[in-house]
N, C-alpha and C positions, 0 to 999 in steps of 0.2 A: 788164191792159186799160185802168185809170186812167191807167198811167204811160205807154202808147204813145198814148192821147189826147193826153197833156198833152205829148208831144215832137212830136205833127204841128201845135200850135196855138204862136202864140209871144205873148210876152207884153210889154210897155215896164217897162223896169227904171229908176229916178231915182237918181241918186247927184250930189248937188249940182246943177249948174247943166245937168248933162248926163244924155242919156237913150239907154238900150241895149233894143236888140230882142233877147230871147234865147229860145230853146226853154223854155216853161213848165217842162217836167219835168225840164231840167238845171238850171233855176233852183232847183227844188224840192229835190233830190237835193243839191245844194251847200248850200242852207241846213239840210238836215238832217244833212248830213253823212255818209251812210249810202247803202247801196246795197240796194235790195229785191231780196229772194229772187227766182229764177226769172227775171231779169230778161235778154231773150236780144239777139242780137246785132241781128237785124233790126229790132229796134224802133229802132236808132240810125241805120238807113239811110233816116230821113226826108228829104224833099227841103228840109225848112225847119229844119233842125238849128241854126241859128245867123244873125243876121245884125246887123249895126252900122250907127249913124247916126255919120256924120263928127263928131269931138269937136273942140273946139282946142287940146288936147295930147295928151300919150300916155298918158293916164290909161286911156282907153278899151282901149288894148291890152293893158295891166296885167291888167283884169279879163277879157278874151277869153282871156289864158292861163290865169287860173284855172279858168274854165268848159272850156278845153282840156284839163285835166289831171281832170277828171271824164269827159269825153267819151273820154279816152284809157283811162280805167277800165271805164268801159262795153264798150268793144271788147275789153278784155283779159277782158272776163268770157263773151265769147263765144268761137270757136275759136281767135282768134290776137290777137297784140296790135296795138293802132291802128298802123299807118305811119307813119312821122317825117314823110313829106312830104305828106301827106293836106291837100285845101285843103277851106275849105267850100263845099259844093255850090252853094249858092244865091249866093252873092255872089262868087265867085273871088277872095276875099281869102285870101292865106296866112296859115293861123293855127298851123301845126305847129313842130316843133322846129327847131332848129338844124341848117342841110344840112351844117355840118362834122363832124356825128358820125359816126364810121365805127366799125366792130368789127373789131377785129384781133385775133390770137394775141400771146401774150407772144413778145417776141424780146428780143435783146441790146441793140437799140438803143434799146426802150421801158422799159429796166429801171431807171434812175435817175426816170422819171417813176412807174412802177410802184412803187418804194420810196416814194414820197411819198404815193402814196395809201394804200398799206399803212400808212402812219403814222396815218391816219385810221380804216382798218378795225381795227387793233388798240391803237388809244388809247395809243399808244407810239412815240416817235420811234425812227424805225428808221435813223437816220444813225450811230449810235455803232459800235465794233468790234464789241462784242460781240452786238449786234441783226443787223449785217451778216451774222455768222456764222450766226447763227440763220435768219436770211433765207436764205441760202445753201444751209443744211441743209434747209431746209423747202420751196424752192422748184428749186433748180438738183440737190441729191446724194439726189434721192430715185429710188424706183425707177421703171421706166418704165411708160408709160400715162396719164402725167398729161398735161393741157393747162390751161391759163389763158387764158381770154377777155377782152377788155379793151375799153372802151367809151372812146374817144378823141376830143377836140374838138383839131384839129392835132396837137401833140406830147404833150398833157396827157391823162393817164388820169383818166376820171370816173367809172368805173363799172366791176366784174370780178365774174369768176365764176372760182374754180378747181375743178378736179376731177381724181380719181385713179381707177384699177381697182386693185379688190381682189377675192380669191376667197371665194365664199361656195358653200353648199351649198344647192340647192333641190330638194326632196323626193328627197334622197340623190343628186343628181348636181351635179357642182362645175361652176360657172360663175362668169363672169367679170363682175361690178356695177361701174358706174361712181357714184362717190360725188360730191356736190357739197360744197364748202367755202368760206369766206371769198366770201360772195357780199353784194355791197355796190353801192351808188349813191350819189354825192353827193348831198344834199337838194336843191339847185337844179336839178337833172337828172331827180328822180324823176317829174315831172309828165310826161314823154317816155314813160315805160314803158321805160326801160332795162335795168332791173333783168330784166323779163320777156324783153326782146329777148335779152341775154347767156346767157337760162338756154334759148332756143330754139335756140342753139347746139349744144348738146348732145345735140340729137335726129339730128343727122346722124352719129352713131357708134353702133356695131352693138350696144352693150351695153346694158342697162337702165339707169335713173338712179333712184339711191334718195336722196331728199331727206328729211332728220330736221331737226325745228322748223323756225321759222319766225315771222313775225309773224301775228297775227291774219286780216289782208288777204291773205297767203299762203294761210292756210286757205280761206277762200271763194274765191280765184281759182283755184289749182291744179287742183282736180276739175271747174272748167269748161272748162279748156283740154284736158282729156282725162286729167289725172293720175287713178292710182285711189289712194285712202286705204287706208293699211294698219292695222293696229292699232296703238295709240299704245306709246310705250315711258316706264317710270317712273322717275323720279330718284328718288334716296335719298341721304340726307346721314346722318354720325355725328362729332355735333359732342365729339370727345376732351376737350378741354380747355376750361375756361372761355375763355381767350385766344383760343385757335382760334376758337369760336363767335362772340366778340366781333368780332374781325377781320374775319371774312366779313360780319357784319352791318353795319358801318361803310364795308366795301367795295363794299355793295350800293348803301349810300345818300348815303355821304359818304366817297369813294374817298382824297381828301387826307388824312383824319382816319384813316385806318387805323393809323397809328402809336402812335396814343392807347392801341391794345389792349395796347402792351408793358407800362402800368402795372398790369397783370395777370400775376399770379406763373405763372409758365410751367409749373410743376409740377402747378397744381390742377385735379385731374381734374374730367370731368364725367360723360363717359358711356363708359365702358371695355369695348370691343368682348368681346363673350362669347366663351369657350373651348370650342369641340364637338370632342368625340373622333372620331376617325377611325372608317369602318365597321369590321368586325370583320376580321381580317388582318392581316398583316406592311406596316405603312404606312412609308411615306419621301416627303422633301419635297425637291428638288435645286432649287437656283440656276442657272440658266445663266449664263455670262460670252457676252461679245459674239461670239465665235467659235465658242460652240458651239451645236446644237439637236438637238431631239427632238420627232419627228413624235407629236402626241398625236392621238388618237382624238376625233369630233365626234359628238354627238347628231344623228343624222339624221332623228330622228321629226319635229322641225320644219319648217317649210314652207320659211322662209328662216333659214339659220345663218350668221353672221358666222365667218372661219376666220383664225387666225394661222399664218402659214408662213414660212420659213426667210429669205426676201427681205425682209419686212416687218420680221422681229424684228432682223435685222441694222441697217436702216435707222434704227428708233426705239432703239437701243442707241448708235448712234452720235449722237445728240441730245448739243448742247450742254448742260453741266450746269449753265449759270447757266439754262436754261430748264426741264430737269427730268432727274431720274435715274429712267430706266424699269430697272425688273427683272422676271426672269421665272421663276415657281416651276412646276416639274413635279412631279406629284404619281403616287404608284404604289402598287397595292396587293398583295402576294405576287409581285411582279416585274415585274408589267405595269403600262404607263404609262394613267392613267385620266383625267386631266385636267392643265389649265394654267392658271395665272394669271398675266396681265399687270398690274402695278402700277406706280407712278410718283409718287416724290417731288419736292414743285412748291415752290422757293423763295417765299417771298412778303416783304412789308415787316416781317412781325412773327414768322416763323417758318419753318414748311413745313405746307404742307399736303399731302395725298395723295389717289390715285384709283386704284380698281381699271378698270382701262382694259378689261380683258377677263377673261373667262371662258369655258374650253371645257372640256366634259366627255364621257366616252364614253357616259354615259346620262342619266337625269333624275331619280337616286334622291334624295330629298331629304335623307338622311343624309350622300351622296357631296357635294351640291353645299354644303351647310352648312358642313361641313369645310373645303372649298377657300376659302370666303368668309372663314371664321374664320381659318384661318393667312395669307390674304394682309392681313387687316385688321390682325391682329397683327405682321406683319411690318413694315408702314407706321408704326404705334405705334413699335415698337422702333427706328426709324430715325428717329423725332420728329416724325411728322405728328401736328398736333393739330386736325385737321378734314380727314374722309375722304368721298367722294364716288363714288356708284357709277351706272350705269345698266342696269337689266335690262328683261327684256319677254318673259318666261315664269311662268305661276303657280307654278312650281317654285322659279324663284330669286327670286320675290316673296316666298315661304315664306323662304327660305334666307336671305336678308338683313337680314329681318325677326326671325330667330332669333337674329342676331349681334347684334343690338341698333340696325340703320338704320333711320332714321326716313323715312317717305312724305314727299317734296317738291312733285312737279308732273309731271303726264304732258304728255308732247313728242309731236307730232303727227308721222308720216311718211308720205311720198307717193311713190308709184312709179310710173315711165314704161316702160311695156311694150314688148317686141320681138316680132315674130311668131316664132312655135313657142316660146315662154316662156309657162309658167302664172303669173297672177297671185297672190303667195303671199296666203295667208289668216292665216297665222300666221306671227312674225317670232320669232327670237333674235339680238337685235343687242344693241350696247352701246357705249361709248365709241370703240370700234376702228371708226371710221367718218370720213370726211374729216378735217376738224381739228377735232371733237368732244373731244377729249383734250389740244387745245392751253392750256397755263394761261394764258389772255391776262390773265384777271382777276386771276390771282395777281402778274403784272407790275408793275401799277399801284402805284405809290408806291414802287418800286425804282430804285435805280440800276444797273444791270446791270454786273457787273465786280467789284463789292464783296461781300465776305461778308456774308451775312445777320445784322444786328444782332441781339443778344439769344438769339441759339438756335445750335444745330449739329446737324447730323445725328447719328443715333447716340443722341439724348437721349430718355428713357422718363418719361413722367410718373408720381407715385407709384402703385402698386399695380397698375402694369401689368408683367405677366412677359414674358421674351423670348419671342420666338416661336416658338422652337425648330426653326428653319430651319436644313439642314444646308447645308453649303458643297459646291460643284459637285464634282463628280468629274473624275477627267481623260477618261474617255468619256464624250460628251455624250447616246449611247443609254443610258447605266445610269442607273438610278433607284434 
């Protein structure tokens, strides 16, 4: 109620020799640099939102645009983002965004401008031959169902949101879910709410939408736009070597100084993954080639369970080796397939990182899950990974990764845009196999792609780490 009263009253704000009359609530919110909880869209509909006395130069216009950004945010907290061409009701003065801004899907004509924007998103120059191969694999050669929306000023791309469609189990029933990726807007256009405008384009598609991650602002805004908050996903890490840990710490704080970690002996172990024996029975592990596939069962007891199927495995296996080197392990007990693990080795400026991208099992038996995680981690270490990441979202998998030696890193929020006839999940079983979550963009920093990684090679193992015991793939993809 207090902020509603403030929005209905105007105050005079002095800046040098100039004076401005602005809504008291908007001024207070701008000074506090925050948004009160429970603020409603109807409160921003006051007939005296904003007014301005003429100034001798353009300084007043700049001040109005800053207040405009917060008014756009207040509109976004309501049902939908503020229209780009809205006018101040009392004065008739246009204080909206650039009318040249249009939303367009990605086409061949826009691809050159899109690559320049992608260089900002990925924080890496996308003009080189290797990067063009990666971009082509990521945006042109992927499975069907993907779409990329762009916000353009003339022919320049200034904001984007990519999405792809993948299969899930929802209460035991297979459905298709649209996943967001590469959600970005250039800083000078964020005041116009372009990030939310491109996100709204996904509402026209029939699939429910899954968003994982996002800023603190995103966590506050999406529920107010009608999105459902799902249980959070947990991020775990395993620093295998001292060099791997040092490199990742430097990458977060001072990316340009990551090569300093090469001064540390690459064979110096730090936290060796534990070896967990398989459950009782005749166990077997198979490595799939790109052409092979083996349908693995999934535990349908979880409300929303991510699936890895043949089409996406073939696409991931075709990833340029300069980007990452994925491999898929199939686990069997007494001749029956009981699970699979998708992992990848990621070249970095100081060696290799590893990532367990996806874990899929026939049931939630703690012994089975711990065995799958242990073999996948050992396989990454055997291939030279000095630092391993993992995303999990069920209590059974929390216990499994912790039993192998992984350490909790952070919780990541998840949001869901529902569709008629689809139940909102109350539990989830998802991981890095979602959108662009498995893209090793951080590991690309400081690298000149197309050259061998200095000071390391795939297949190297730190001292004290035994081979993973992974058997080569058999001739028949279904055999394990």
